[in-house]
mmCIF file of the C-alpha atoms, coordinates in Angstrom:
data_MODEL
# 
_entry.id   MODEL 
# 
loop_
_atom_site.group_PDB 
_atom_site.id 
_atom_site.type_symbol 
_atom_site.label_atom_id 
_atom_site.label_alt_id 
_atom_site.label_comp_id 
_atom_site.label_asym_id 
_atom_site.label_entity_id 
_atom_site.label_seq_id 
_atom_site.pdbx_PDB_ins_code 
_atom_site.Cartn_x 
_atom_site.Cartn_y 
_atom_site.Cartn_z 
_atom_site.occupancy 
_atom_site.B_iso_or_equiv 
_atom_site.pdbx_formal_charge 
_atom_site.auth_seq_id 
_atom_site.auth_comp_id 
_atom_site.auth_asym_id 
_atom_site.auth_atom_id 
_atom_site.pdbx_PDB_model_num 
ATOM 1   C CA . MET A 1 1   ? 164.132 87.327  296.750 1.00 0.00 ? 1   MET A CA 1 
ATOM 2   C CA . HIS A 1 2   ? 163.559 89.860  293.997 1.00 0.00 ? 2   HIS A CA 1 
ATOM 3   C CA . ILE A 1 3   ? 166.597 91.787  292.821 1.00 0.00 ? 3   ILE A CA 1 
ATOM 4   C CA . ILE A 1 4   ? 165.365 95.297  292.046 1.00 0.00 ? 4   ILE A CA 1 
ATOM 5   C CA . PRO A 1 5   ? 167.879 97.562  290.303 1.00 0.00 ? 5   PRO A CA 1 
ATOM 6   C CA . ALA A 1 6   ? 167.541 101.275 290.946 1.00 0.00 ? 6   ALA A CA 1 
ATOM 7   C CA . ILE A 1 7   ? 167.703 104.288 288.692 1.00 0.00 ? 7   ILE A CA 1 
ATOM 8   C CA . ASP A 1 8   ? 167.760 107.639 290.489 1.00 0.00 ? 8   ASP A CA 1 
ATOM 9   C CA . LEU A 1 9   ? 166.944 110.649 288.344 1.00 0.00 ? 9   LEU A CA 1 
ATOM 10  C CA . ILE A 1 10  ? 168.169 114.237 288.390 1.00 0.00 ? 10  ILE A CA 1 
ATOM 11  C CA . GLU A 1 11  ? 167.478 116.387 285.318 1.00 0.00 ? 11  GLU A CA 1 
ATOM 12  C CA . GLY A 1 12  ? 166.482 113.257 283.424 1.00 0.00 ? 12  GLY A CA 1 
ATOM 13  C CA . LYS A 1 13  ? 169.835 111.539 283.973 1.00 0.00 ? 13  LYS A CA 1 
ATOM 14  C CA . ALA A 1 14  ? 170.764 108.445 285.976 1.00 0.00 ? 14  ALA A CA 1 
ATOM 15  C CA . VAL A 1 15  ? 172.717 109.494 289.085 1.00 0.00 ? 15  VAL A CA 1 
ATOM 16  C CA . ARG A 1 16  ? 173.546 108.276 292.570 1.00 0.00 ? 16  ARG A CA 1 
ATOM 17  C CA . LEU A 1 17  ? 173.792 110.280 295.749 1.00 0.00 ? 17  LEU A CA 1 
ATOM 18  C CA . THR A 1 18  ? 175.754 109.409 298.871 1.00 0.00 ? 18  THR A CA 1 
ATOM 19  C CA . GLN A 1 19  ? 173.604 109.328 302.038 1.00 0.00 ? 19  GLN A CA 1 
ATOM 20  C CA . GLY A 1 20  ? 170.956 111.315 300.185 1.00 0.00 ? 20  GLY A CA 1 
ATOM 21  C CA . ASP A 1 21  ? 173.230 114.348 299.862 1.00 0.00 ? 21  ASP A CA 1 
ATOM 22  C CA . TYR A 1 22  ? 172.465 116.252 296.664 1.00 0.00 ? 22  TYR A CA 1 
ATOM 23  C CA . ASN A 1 23  ? 175.941 117.778 296.872 1.00 0.00 ? 23  ASN A CA 1 
ATOM 24  C CA . GLN A 1 24  ? 177.456 114.292 296.635 1.00 0.00 ? 24  GLN A CA 1 
ATOM 25  C CA . LYS A 1 25  ? 176.044 113.467 293.224 1.00 0.00 ? 25  LYS A CA 1 
ATOM 26  C CA . LYS A 1 26  ? 177.644 111.236 290.620 1.00 0.00 ? 26  LYS A CA 1 
ATOM 27  C CA . GLU A 1 27  ? 176.184 110.997 287.138 1.00 0.00 ? 27  GLU A CA 1 
ATOM 28  C CA . TYR A 1 28  ? 176.292 107.541 285.566 1.00 0.00 ? 28  TYR A CA 1 
ATOM 29  C CA . ASN A 1 29  ? 174.300 107.774 282.364 1.00 0.00 ? 29  ASN A CA 1 
ATOM 30  C CA . ALA A 1 30  ? 172.560 110.553 280.484 1.00 0.00 ? 30  ALA A CA 1 
ATOM 31  C CA . ARG A 1 31  ? 170.161 107.995 278.979 1.00 0.00 ? 31  ARG A CA 1 
ATOM 32  C CA . PRO A 1 32  ? 168.290 106.111 281.723 1.00 0.00 ? 32  PRO A CA 1 
ATOM 33  C CA . LEU A 1 33  ? 166.414 104.087 279.097 1.00 0.00 ? 33  LEU A CA 1 
ATOM 34  C CA . ASP A 1 34  ? 169.681 102.462 278.030 1.00 0.00 ? 34  ASP A CA 1 
ATOM 35  C CA . VAL A 1 35  ? 170.330 101.447 281.637 1.00 0.00 ? 35  VAL A CA 1 
ATOM 36  C CA . ALA A 1 36  ? 166.812 100.050 282.048 1.00 0.00 ? 36  ALA A CA 1 
ATOM 37  C CA . GLN A 1 37  ? 167.143 98.042  278.839 1.00 0.00 ? 37  GLN A CA 1 
ATOM 38  C CA . GLN A 1 38  ? 170.420 96.558  280.076 1.00 0.00 ? 38  GLN A CA 1 
ATOM 39  C CA . PHE A 1 39  ? 168.636 95.425  283.238 1.00 0.00 ? 39  PHE A CA 1 
ATOM 40  C CA . GLU A 1 40  ? 165.858 93.858  281.180 1.00 0.00 ? 40  GLU A CA 1 
ATOM 41  C CA . ASP A 1 41  ? 168.314 92.170  278.820 1.00 0.00 ? 41  ASP A CA 1 
ATOM 42  C CA . ALA A 1 42  ? 169.985 90.570  281.862 1.00 0.00 ? 42  ALA A CA 1 
ATOM 43  C CA . GLY A 1 43  ? 166.679 88.968  282.820 1.00 0.00 ? 43  GLY A CA 1 
ATOM 44  C CA . LEU A 1 44  ? 165.758 91.329  285.653 1.00 0.00 ? 44  LEU A CA 1 
ATOM 45  C CA . THR A 1 45  ? 162.048 92.052  285.779 1.00 0.00 ? 45  THR A CA 1 
ATOM 46  C CA . ARG A 1 46  ? 161.681 94.950  288.206 1.00 0.00 ? 46  ARG A CA 1 
ATOM 47  C CA . LEU A 1 47  ? 162.914 98.530  288.440 1.00 0.00 ? 47  LEU A CA 1 
ATOM 48  C CA . HIS A 1 48  ? 162.945 101.025 291.292 1.00 0.00 ? 48  HIS A CA 1 
ATOM 49  C CA . LEU A 1 49  ? 162.756 104.473 289.651 1.00 0.00 ? 49  LEU A CA 1 
ATOM 50  C CA . VAL A 1 50  ? 163.289 107.487 291.900 1.00 0.00 ? 50  VAL A CA 1 
ATOM 51  C CA . ASP A 1 51  ? 162.629 111.093 290.954 1.00 0.00 ? 51  ASP A CA 1 
ATOM 52  C CA . LEU A 1 52  ? 165.152 112.956 293.114 1.00 0.00 ? 52  LEU A CA 1 
ATOM 53  C CA . ASP A 1 53  ? 164.139 116.295 291.603 1.00 0.00 ? 53  ASP A CA 1 
ATOM 54  C CA . GLY A 1 54  ? 160.577 115.436 292.531 1.00 0.00 ? 54  GLY A CA 1 
ATOM 55  C CA . ALA A 1 55  ? 161.506 114.511 296.091 1.00 0.00 ? 55  ALA A CA 1 
ATOM 56  C CA . LYS A 1 56  ? 163.093 117.929 296.488 1.00 0.00 ? 56  LYS A CA 1 
ATOM 57  C CA . GLU A 1 57  ? 160.359 119.923 294.764 1.00 0.00 ? 57  GLU A CA 1 
ATOM 58  C CA . LYS A 1 58  ? 157.477 117.907 296.272 1.00 0.00 ? 58  LYS A CA 1 
ATOM 59  C CA . ARG A 1 59  ? 155.949 117.219 292.867 1.00 0.00 ? 59  ARG A CA 1 
ATOM 60  C CA . VAL A 1 60  ? 156.688 114.707 290.122 1.00 0.00 ? 60  VAL A CA 1 
ATOM 61  C CA . VAL A 1 61  ? 159.294 116.146 287.730 1.00 0.00 ? 61  VAL A CA 1 
ATOM 62  C CA . ASN A 1 62  ? 160.830 113.311 285.702 1.00 0.00 ? 62  ASN A CA 1 
ATOM 63  C CA . TRP A 1 63  ? 157.601 111.724 284.488 1.00 0.00 ? 63  TRP A CA 1 
ATOM 64  C CA . LYS A 1 64  ? 158.781 111.646 280.866 1.00 0.00 ? 64  LYS A CA 1 
ATOM 65  C CA . VAL A 1 65  ? 161.593 109.246 281.787 1.00 0.00 ? 65  VAL A CA 1 
ATOM 66  C CA . LEU A 1 66  ? 159.083 106.972 283.509 1.00 0.00 ? 66  LEU A CA 1 
ATOM 67  C CA . GLU A 1 67  ? 156.820 107.081 280.454 1.00 0.00 ? 67  GLU A CA 1 
ATOM 68  C CA . LEU A 1 68  ? 159.699 106.235 278.115 1.00 0.00 ? 68  LEU A CA 1 
ATOM 69  C CA . ILE A 1 69  ? 161.028 103.315 280.157 1.00 0.00 ? 69  ILE A CA 1 
ATOM 70  C CA . ALA A 1 70  ? 157.520 101.913 280.657 1.00 0.00 ? 70  ALA A CA 1 
ATOM 71  C CA . ALA A 1 71  ? 156.846 102.127 276.920 1.00 0.00 ? 71  ALA A CA 1 
ATOM 72  C CA . LYS A 1 72  ? 160.162 100.644 275.797 1.00 0.00 ? 72  LYS A CA 1 
ATOM 73  C CA . THR A 1 73  ? 160.600 97.841  278.383 1.00 0.00 ? 73  THR A CA 1 
ATOM 74  C CA . ARG A 1 74  ? 158.428 95.264  280.141 1.00 0.00 ? 74  ARG A CA 1 
ATOM 75  C CA . LEU A 1 75  ? 159.912 96.061  283.544 1.00 0.00 ? 75  LEU A CA 1 
ATOM 76  C CA . HIS A 1 76  ? 157.630 96.194  286.567 1.00 0.00 ? 76  HIS A CA 1 
ATOM 77  C CA . ILE A 1 77  ? 158.331 99.754  287.705 1.00 0.00 ? 77  ILE A CA 1 
ATOM 78  C CA . ASP A 1 78  ? 157.809 101.081 291.178 1.00 0.00 ? 78  ASP A CA 1 
ATOM 79  C CA . PHE A 1 79  ? 158.109 104.854 291.190 1.00 0.00 ? 79  PHE A CA 1 
ATOM 80  C CA . GLY A 1 80  ? 158.919 107.174 294.066 1.00 0.00 ? 80  GLY A CA 1 
ATOM 81  C CA . GLY A 1 81  ? 159.858 110.785 294.629 1.00 0.00 ? 81  GLY A CA 1 
ATOM 82  C CA . GLY A 1 82  ? 157.563 113.789 294.643 1.00 0.00 ? 82  GLY A CA 1 
ATOM 83  C CA . VAL A 1 83  ? 154.232 111.974 294.555 1.00 0.00 ? 83  VAL A CA 1 
ATOM 84  C CA . GLN A 1 84  ? 152.350 114.373 296.800 1.00 0.00 ? 84  GLN A CA 1 
ATOM 85  C CA . SER A 1 85  ? 148.905 114.798 295.240 1.00 0.00 ? 85  SER A CA 1 
ATOM 86  C CA . ASP A 1 86  ? 146.117 112.862 293.561 1.00 0.00 ? 86  ASP A CA 1 
ATOM 87  C CA . GLU A 1 87  ? 147.169 114.445 290.272 1.00 0.00 ? 87  GLU A CA 1 
ATOM 88  C CA . ASP A 1 88  ? 150.762 113.241 290.712 1.00 0.00 ? 88  ASP A CA 1 
ATOM 89  C CA . LEU A 1 89  ? 149.566 109.730 291.505 1.00 0.00 ? 89  LEU A CA 1 
ATOM 90  C CA . ARG A 1 90  ? 147.261 109.544 288.490 1.00 0.00 ? 90  ARG A CA 1 
ATOM 91  C CA . MET A 1 91  ? 149.994 110.852 286.207 1.00 0.00 ? 91  MET A CA 1 
ATOM 92  C CA . VAL A 1 92  ? 152.522 108.301 287.460 1.00 0.00 ? 92  VAL A CA 1 
ATOM 93  C CA . PHE A 1 93  ? 150.113 105.419 286.874 1.00 0.00 ? 93  PHE A CA 1 
ATOM 94  C CA . GLU A 1 94  ? 149.152 106.782 283.447 1.00 0.00 ? 94  GLU A CA 1 
ATOM 95  C CA . CYS A 1 95  ? 152.859 106.959 282.579 1.00 0.00 ? 95  CYS A CA 1 
ATOM 96  C CA . GLY A 1 96  ? 153.222 103.254 283.266 1.00 0.00 ? 96  GLY A CA 1 
ATOM 97  C CA . ALA A 1 97  ? 154.222 102.692 286.906 1.00 0.00 ? 97  ALA A CA 1 
ATOM 98  C CA . LYS A 1 98  ? 152.861 99.466  288.396 1.00 0.00 ? 98  LYS A CA 1 
ATOM 99  C CA . GLN A 1 99  ? 153.485 100.531 291.993 1.00 0.00 ? 99  GLN A CA 1 
ATOM 100 C CA . VAL A 1 100 ? 154.069 103.862 293.688 1.00 0.00 ? 100 VAL A CA 1 
ATOM 101 C CA . THR A 1 101 ? 156.100 104.418 296.839 1.00 0.00 ? 101 THR A CA 1 
ATOM 102 C CA . GLY A 1 102 ? 154.886 107.047 299.283 1.00 0.00 ? 102 GLY A CA 1 
ATOM 103 C CA . GLY A 1 103 ? 157.183 108.130 302.077 1.00 0.00 ? 103 GLY A CA 1 
ATOM 104 C CA . SER A 1 104 ? 156.938 111.833 302.834 1.00 0.00 ? 104 SER A CA 1 
ATOM 105 C CA . ILE A 1 105 ? 153.221 111.851 302.040 1.00 0.00 ? 105 ILE A CA 1 
ATOM 106 C CA . ALA A 1 106 ? 152.632 109.054 304.560 1.00 0.00 ? 106 ALA A CA 1 
ATOM 107 C CA . VAL A 1 107 ? 154.331 111.154 307.244 1.00 0.00 ? 107 VAL A CA 1 
ATOM 108 C CA . LYS A 1 108 ? 152.957 114.590 306.442 1.00 0.00 ? 108 LYS A CA 1 
ATOM 109 C CA . LYS A 1 109 ? 149.565 113.838 304.901 1.00 0.00 ? 109 LYS A CA 1 
ATOM 110 C CA . PRO A 1 110 ? 148.496 110.464 306.282 1.00 0.00 ? 110 PRO A CA 1 
ATOM 111 C CA . ASP A 1 111 ? 144.856 110.979 305.295 1.00 0.00 ? 111 ASP A CA 1 
ATOM 112 C CA . ILE A 1 112 ? 145.845 111.197 301.630 1.00 0.00 ? 112 ILE A CA 1 
ATOM 113 C CA . PHE A 1 113 ? 148.126 108.167 301.845 1.00 0.00 ? 113 PHE A CA 1 
ATOM 114 C CA . GLU A 1 114 ? 145.424 106.125 303.565 1.00 0.00 ? 114 GLU A CA 1 
ATOM 115 C CA . LYS A 1 115 ? 142.931 107.172 300.881 1.00 0.00 ? 115 LYS A CA 1 
ATOM 116 C CA . TRP A 1 116 ? 145.346 105.986 298.165 1.00 0.00 ? 116 TRP A CA 1 
ATOM 117 C CA . LEU A 1 117 ? 145.838 102.706 299.986 1.00 0.00 ? 117 LEU A CA 1 
ATOM 118 C CA . SER A 1 118 ? 142.093 102.164 300.120 1.00 0.00 ? 118 SER A CA 1 
ATOM 119 C CA . GLN A 1 119 ? 141.418 103.374 296.576 1.00 0.00 ? 119 GLN A CA 1 
ATOM 120 C CA . PHE A 1 120 ? 144.237 101.633 294.715 1.00 0.00 ? 120 PHE A CA 1 
ATOM 121 C CA . GLY A 1 121 ? 144.897 98.700  297.023 1.00 0.00 ? 121 GLY A CA 1 
ATOM 122 C CA . PRO A 1 122 ? 147.862 97.431  299.048 1.00 0.00 ? 122 PRO A CA 1 
ATOM 123 C CA . GLU A 1 123 ? 149.385 95.616  296.044 1.00 0.00 ? 123 GLU A CA 1 
ATOM 124 C CA . THR A 1 124 ? 149.870 98.984  294.337 1.00 0.00 ? 124 THR A CA 1 
ATOM 125 C CA . ILE A 1 125 ? 150.865 101.428 297.083 1.00 0.00 ? 125 ILE A CA 1 
ATOM 126 C CA . ILE A 1 126 ? 154.223 100.833 298.783 1.00 0.00 ? 126 ILE A CA 1 
ATOM 127 C CA . LEU A 1 127 ? 155.077 102.476 302.088 1.00 0.00 ? 127 LEU A CA 1 
ATOM 128 C CA . GLY A 1 128 ? 158.436 104.234 302.060 1.00 0.00 ? 128 GLY A CA 1 
ATOM 129 C CA . ALA A 1 129 ? 159.919 103.851 305.538 1.00 0.00 ? 129 ALA A CA 1 
ATOM 130 C CA . ASP A 1 130 ? 163.357 105.436 305.245 1.00 0.00 ? 130 ASP A CA 1 
ATOM 131 C CA . ALA A 1 131 ? 165.170 105.825 308.534 1.00 0.00 ? 131 ALA A CA 1 
ATOM 132 C CA . LYS A 1 132 ? 168.148 107.546 310.082 1.00 0.00 ? 132 LYS A CA 1 
ATOM 133 C CA . ASN A 1 133 ? 169.101 106.149 313.495 1.00 0.00 ? 133 ASN A CA 1 
ATOM 134 C CA . GLU A 1 134 ? 165.741 104.317 313.417 1.00 0.00 ? 134 GLU A CA 1 
ATOM 135 C CA . LYS A 1 135 ? 163.844 107.616 313.014 1.00 0.00 ? 135 LYS A CA 1 
ATOM 136 C CA . ILE A 1 136 ? 161.892 108.344 309.830 1.00 0.00 ? 136 ILE A CA 1 
ATOM 137 C CA . ALA A 1 137 ? 163.531 110.711 307.307 1.00 0.00 ? 137 ALA A CA 1 
ATOM 138 C CA . VAL A 1 138 ? 161.518 112.471 304.584 1.00 0.00 ? 138 VAL A CA 1 
ATOM 139 C CA . SER A 1 139 ? 161.688 114.875 301.630 1.00 0.00 ? 139 SER A CA 1 
ATOM 140 C CA . GLY A 1 140 ? 164.598 113.212 299.894 1.00 0.00 ? 140 GLY A CA 1 
ATOM 141 C CA . TRP A 1 141 ? 166.099 112.658 303.379 1.00 0.00 ? 141 TRP A CA 1 
ATOM 142 C CA . GLU A 1 142 ? 166.592 116.388 303.824 1.00 0.00 ? 142 GLU A CA 1 
ATOM 143 C CA . GLU A 1 143 ? 164.279 116.368 306.863 1.00 0.00 ? 143 GLU A CA 1 
ATOM 144 C CA . ASP A 1 144 ? 164.618 114.236 309.974 1.00 0.00 ? 144 ASP A CA 1 
ATOM 145 C CA . THR A 1 145 ? 161.681 113.393 312.227 1.00 0.00 ? 145 THR A CA 1 
ATOM 146 C CA . GLN A 1 146 ? 161.243 111.992 315.717 1.00 0.00 ? 146 GLN A CA 1 
ATOM 147 C CA . VAL A 1 147 ? 158.992 109.218 314.458 1.00 0.00 ? 147 VAL A CA 1 
ATOM 148 C CA . TRP A 1 148 ? 160.306 105.767 315.386 1.00 0.00 ? 148 TRP A CA 1 
ATOM 149 C CA . VAL A 1 149 ? 160.392 103.627 312.254 1.00 0.00 ? 149 VAL A CA 1 
ATOM 150 C CA . TYR A 1 150 ? 158.705 100.621 313.881 1.00 0.00 ? 150 TYR A CA 1 
ATOM 151 C CA . ASP A 1 151 ? 155.781 102.712 315.194 1.00 0.00 ? 151 ASP A CA 1 
ATOM 152 C CA . PHE A 1 152 ? 155.434 104.255 311.757 1.00 0.00 ? 152 PHE A CA 1 
ATOM 153 C CA . VAL A 1 153 ? 155.323 100.894 310.000 1.00 0.00 ? 153 VAL A CA 1 
ATOM 154 C CA . GLU A 1 154 ? 152.964 99.384  312.585 1.00 0.00 ? 154 GLU A CA 1 
ATOM 155 C CA . LYS A 1 155 ? 150.473 102.200 312.055 1.00 0.00 ? 155 LYS A CA 1 
ATOM 156 C CA . TYR A 1 156 ? 150.268 101.489 308.352 1.00 0.00 ? 156 TYR A CA 1 
ATOM 157 C CA . VAL A 1 157 ? 150.319 97.707  308.631 1.00 0.00 ? 157 VAL A CA 1 
ATOM 158 C CA . GLU A 1 158 ? 147.156 98.145  310.694 1.00 0.00 ? 158 GLU A CA 1 
ATOM 159 C CA . LYS A 1 159 ? 145.774 100.184 307.764 1.00 0.00 ? 159 LYS A CA 1 
ATOM 160 C CA . GLY A 1 160 ? 146.495 97.355  305.348 1.00 0.00 ? 160 GLY A CA 1 
ATOM 161 C CA . VAL A 1 161 ? 149.984 98.077  303.965 1.00 0.00 ? 161 VAL A CA 1 
ATOM 162 C CA . LYS A 1 162 ? 151.577 94.941  302.507 1.00 0.00 ? 162 LYS A CA 1 
ATOM 163 C CA . TYR A 1 163 ? 154.776 96.324  300.967 1.00 0.00 ? 163 TYR A CA 1 
ATOM 164 C CA . ILE A 1 164 ? 157.466 98.585  302.387 1.00 0.00 ? 164 ILE A CA 1 
ATOM 165 C CA . ILE A 1 165 ? 160.772 99.863  301.095 1.00 0.00 ? 165 ILE A CA 1 
ATOM 166 C CA . SER A 1 166 ? 163.112 100.765 303.920 1.00 0.00 ? 166 SER A CA 1 
ATOM 167 C CA . THR A 1 167 ? 166.431 102.518 303.433 1.00 0.00 ? 167 THR A CA 1 
ATOM 168 C CA . ASP A 1 168 ? 168.854 103.183 306.244 1.00 0.00 ? 168 ASP A CA 1 
ATOM 169 C CA . VAL A 1 169 ? 170.004 106.658 305.205 1.00 0.00 ? 169 VAL A CA 1 
ATOM 170 C CA . ALA A 1 170 ? 173.248 106.249 307.132 1.00 0.00 ? 170 ALA A CA 1 
ATOM 171 C CA . LYS A 1 171 ? 174.149 103.282 304.899 1.00 0.00 ? 171 LYS A CA 1 
ATOM 172 C CA . ASP A 1 172 ? 172.996 104.509 301.511 1.00 0.00 ? 172 ASP A CA 1 
ATOM 173 C CA . GLY A 1 173 ? 175.620 104.940 298.818 1.00 0.00 ? 173 GLY A CA 1 
ATOM 174 C CA . LEU A 1 174 ? 178.550 103.987 301.050 1.00 0.00 ? 174 LEU A CA 1 
ATOM 175 C CA . LEU A 1 175 ? 178.952 100.393 299.805 1.00 0.00 ? 175 LEU A CA 1 
ATOM 176 C CA . GLU A 1 176 ? 179.578 99.312  303.401 1.00 0.00 ? 176 GLU A CA 1 
ATOM 177 C CA . GLY A 1 177 ? 176.776 96.786  303.764 1.00 0.00 ? 177 GLY A CA 1 
ATOM 178 C CA . PRO A 1 178 ? 173.033 97.059  304.427 1.00 0.00 ? 178 PRO A CA 1 
ATOM 179 C CA . SER A 1 179 ? 171.400 97.604  307.788 1.00 0.00 ? 179 SER A CA 1 
ATOM 180 C CA . PHE A 1 180 ? 170.768 93.929  308.495 1.00 0.00 ? 180 PHE A CA 1 
ATOM 181 C CA . ASP A 1 181 ? 169.546 94.601  312.039 1.00 0.00 ? 181 ASP A CA 1 
ATOM 182 C CA . LEU A 1 182 ? 166.880 97.009  310.778 1.00 0.00 ? 182 LEU A CA 1 
ATOM 183 C CA . TYR A 1 183 ? 165.471 94.371  308.435 1.00 0.00 ? 183 TYR A CA 1 
ATOM 184 C CA . ARG A 1 184 ? 165.642 91.605  311.039 1.00 0.00 ? 184 ARG A CA 1 
ATOM 185 C CA . ASN A 1 185 ? 163.762 93.810  313.485 1.00 0.00 ? 185 ASN A CA 1 
ATOM 186 C CA . LEU A 1 186 ? 161.137 94.643  310.881 1.00 0.00 ? 186 LEU A CA 1 
ATOM 187 C CA . GLN A 1 187 ? 160.742 90.959  310.033 1.00 0.00 ? 187 GLN A CA 1 
ATOM 188 C CA . ASP A 1 188 ? 160.397 89.969  313.680 1.00 0.00 ? 188 ASP A CA 1 
ATOM 189 C CA . ARG A 1 189 ? 157.719 92.586  314.274 1.00 0.00 ? 189 ARG A CA 1 
ATOM 190 C CA . PHE A 1 190 ? 155.859 92.227  310.969 1.00 0.00 ? 190 PHE A CA 1 
ATOM 191 C CA . PRO A 1 191 ? 156.300 88.657  309.680 1.00 0.00 ? 191 PRO A CA 1 
ATOM 192 C CA . ASP A 1 192 ? 153.590 88.994  307.016 1.00 0.00 ? 192 ASP A CA 1 
ATOM 193 C CA . LEU A 1 193 ? 154.997 92.193  305.508 1.00 0.00 ? 193 LEU A CA 1 
ATOM 194 C CA . ASN A 1 194 ? 156.760 92.196  302.126 1.00 0.00 ? 194 ASN A CA 1 
ATOM 195 C CA . ILE A 1 195 ? 159.985 93.977  303.060 1.00 0.00 ? 195 ILE A CA 1 
ATOM 196 C CA . ILE A 1 196 ? 162.240 95.469  300.406 1.00 0.00 ? 196 ILE A CA 1 
ATOM 197 C CA . ALA A 1 197 ? 165.721 96.323  301.671 1.00 0.00 ? 197 ALA A CA 1 
ATOM 198 C CA . SER A 1 198 ? 167.518 99.311  300.208 1.00 0.00 ? 198 SER A CA 1 
ATOM 199 C CA . GLY A 1 199 ? 170.869 100.984 300.711 1.00 0.00 ? 199 GLY A CA 1 
ATOM 200 C CA . GLY A 1 200 ? 174.400 99.885  301.393 1.00 0.00 ? 200 GLY A CA 1 
ATOM 201 C CA . VAL A 1 201 ? 174.684 96.739  299.263 1.00 0.00 ? 201 VAL A CA 1 
ATOM 202 C CA . SER A 1 202 ? 178.412 96.308  298.608 1.00 0.00 ? 202 SER A CA 1 
ATOM 203 C CA . GLY A 1 203 ? 178.588 92.980  296.810 1.00 0.00 ? 203 GLY A CA 1 
ATOM 204 C CA . MET A 1 204 ? 177.263 89.468  296.397 1.00 0.00 ? 204 MET A CA 1 
ATOM 205 C CA . GLN A 1 205 ? 177.943 88.523  300.012 1.00 0.00 ? 205 GLN A CA 1 
ATOM 206 C CA . ASP A 1 206 ? 175.417 91.117  301.213 1.00 0.00 ? 206 ASP A CA 1 
ATOM 207 C CA . LEU A 1 207 ? 172.819 89.836  298.771 1.00 0.00 ? 207 LEU A CA 1 
ATOM 208 C CA . GLU A 1 208 ? 173.353 86.263  299.948 1.00 0.00 ? 208 GLU A CA 1 
ATOM 209 C CA . VAL A 1 209 ? 172.752 87.283  303.575 1.00 0.00 ? 209 VAL A CA 1 
ATOM 210 C CA . LEU A 1 210 ? 169.579 89.163  302.612 1.00 0.00 ? 210 LEU A CA 1 
ATOM 211 C CA . ALA A 1 211 ? 168.393 86.196  300.536 1.00 0.00 ? 211 ALA A CA 1 
ATOM 212 C CA . ASP A 1 212 ? 168.869 83.911  303.548 1.00 0.00 ? 212 ASP A CA 1 
ATOM 213 C CA . MET A 1 213 ? 166.626 86.287  305.500 1.00 0.00 ? 213 MET A CA 1 
ATOM 214 C CA . ASN A 1 214 ? 163.823 85.600  303.015 1.00 0.00 ? 214 ASN A CA 1 
ATOM 215 C CA . LEU A 1 215 ? 163.094 89.248  302.350 1.00 0.00 ? 215 LEU A CA 1 
ATOM 216 C CA . PHE A 1 216 ? 160.706 90.001  299.504 1.00 0.00 ? 216 PHE A CA 1 
ATOM 217 C CA . GLY A 1 217 ? 163.326 92.005  297.655 1.00 0.00 ? 217 GLY A CA 1 
ATOM 218 C CA . VAL A 1 218 ? 166.435 94.145  297.695 1.00 0.00 ? 218 VAL A CA 1 
ATOM 219 C CA . ILE A 1 219 ? 167.163 97.322  295.774 1.00 0.00 ? 219 ILE A CA 1 
ATOM 220 C CA . VAL A 1 220 ? 170.637 97.473  294.259 1.00 0.00 ? 220 VAL A CA 1 
ATOM 221 C CA . GLY A 1 221 ? 172.009 100.708 292.876 1.00 0.00 ? 221 GLY A CA 1 
ATOM 222 C CA . LYS A 1 222 ? 175.527 101.923 293.391 1.00 0.00 ? 222 LYS A CA 1 
ATOM 223 C CA . ALA A 1 223 ? 176.959 98.403  293.634 1.00 0.00 ? 223 ALA A CA 1 
ATOM 224 C CA . ILE A 1 224 ? 175.893 97.846  290.024 1.00 0.00 ? 224 ILE A CA 1 
ATOM 225 C CA . TYR A 1 225 ? 177.123 101.192 288.742 1.00 0.00 ? 225 TYR A CA 1 
ATOM 226 C CA . GLU A 1 226 ? 180.473 100.874 290.512 1.00 0.00 ? 226 GLU A CA 1 
ATOM 227 C CA . GLY A 1 227 ? 181.031 97.316  289.273 1.00 0.00 ? 227 GLY A CA 1 
ATOM 228 C CA . ARG A 1 228 ? 180.783 95.654  292.693 1.00 0.00 ? 228 ARG A CA 1 
ATOM 229 C CA . VAL A 1 229 ? 178.222 93.227  291.262 1.00 0.00 ? 229 VAL A CA 1 
ATOM 230 C CA . THR A 1 230 ? 177.608 92.323  287.649 1.00 0.00 ? 230 THR A CA 1 
ATOM 231 C CA . LEU A 1 231 ? 174.251 91.849  285.989 1.00 0.00 ? 231 LEU A CA 1 
ATOM 232 C CA . LYS A 1 232 ? 175.284 88.261  285.272 1.00 0.00 ? 232 LYS A CA 1 
ATOM 233 C CA . GLU A 1 233 ? 175.850 87.649  288.995 1.00 0.00 ? 233 GLU A CA 1 
ATOM 234 C CA . LEU A 1 234 ? 172.500 89.200  289.826 1.00 0.00 ? 234 LEU A CA 1 
ATOM 235 C CA . SER A 1 235 ? 170.789 86.827  287.422 1.00 0.00 ? 235 SER A CA 1 
ATOM 236 C CA . MET A 1 236 ? 171.706 84.005  289.846 1.00 0.00 ? 236 MET A CA 1 
ATOM 237 C CA . PHE A 1 237 ? 168.878 85.191  292.083 1.00 0.00 ? 237 PHE A CA 1 
ATOM 238 C CA . LEU A 1 238 ? 166.223 85.075  289.383 1.00 0.00 ? 238 LEU A CA 1 
ATOM 239 C CA . LYS A 1 239 ? 163.338 82.741  290.089 1.00 0.00 ? 239 LYS A CA 1 
# 
């Protein structure tokens, strides 16, 4: 299981929100590059970089941070937040992202998302399937939908999607444990899918349960920043 540390960006700084609420923001570091380099120094190889300004404004905002981290580290970066157009997508790849996560675009403009999937391939385009009460949430989780998460994922698996990141919005940032049932259900329905769990990790015990589930990866954010897990502990999962 890949351990994928997260850096969420607002105004170029590393922050964390609670349950996606922009009013519950905590700033952790004004220099995200320093954070990324610490992850790399610990032996971690991947990074989940989220442009929260972009998610809100529906366009990529913090591309300079992506460009800097990609230039100064060897981390495999998947980038999400605000990628809503062909121009955004090209810019993100040119700035050094290896994968791009599309969530809102897959809900609101499926034709564009499907075109990206076909053009750039399923190894490059990740489906963002964030859910609240098993219904898809979009636009930085500020909008709820009536789309059942499993129907949503099934539609795109049929289109060739191989990777998904799924966050249970109700769990995110609370340090109360991930939504294990959500990931078990996704695994049961889509055994060939590379599932990346996100949200709610509170400590090593959660990571051990997820590892036993043989998920492709897990995104860890607040648990690192709040000292619930150390980078040394995370290195135990390195292949």
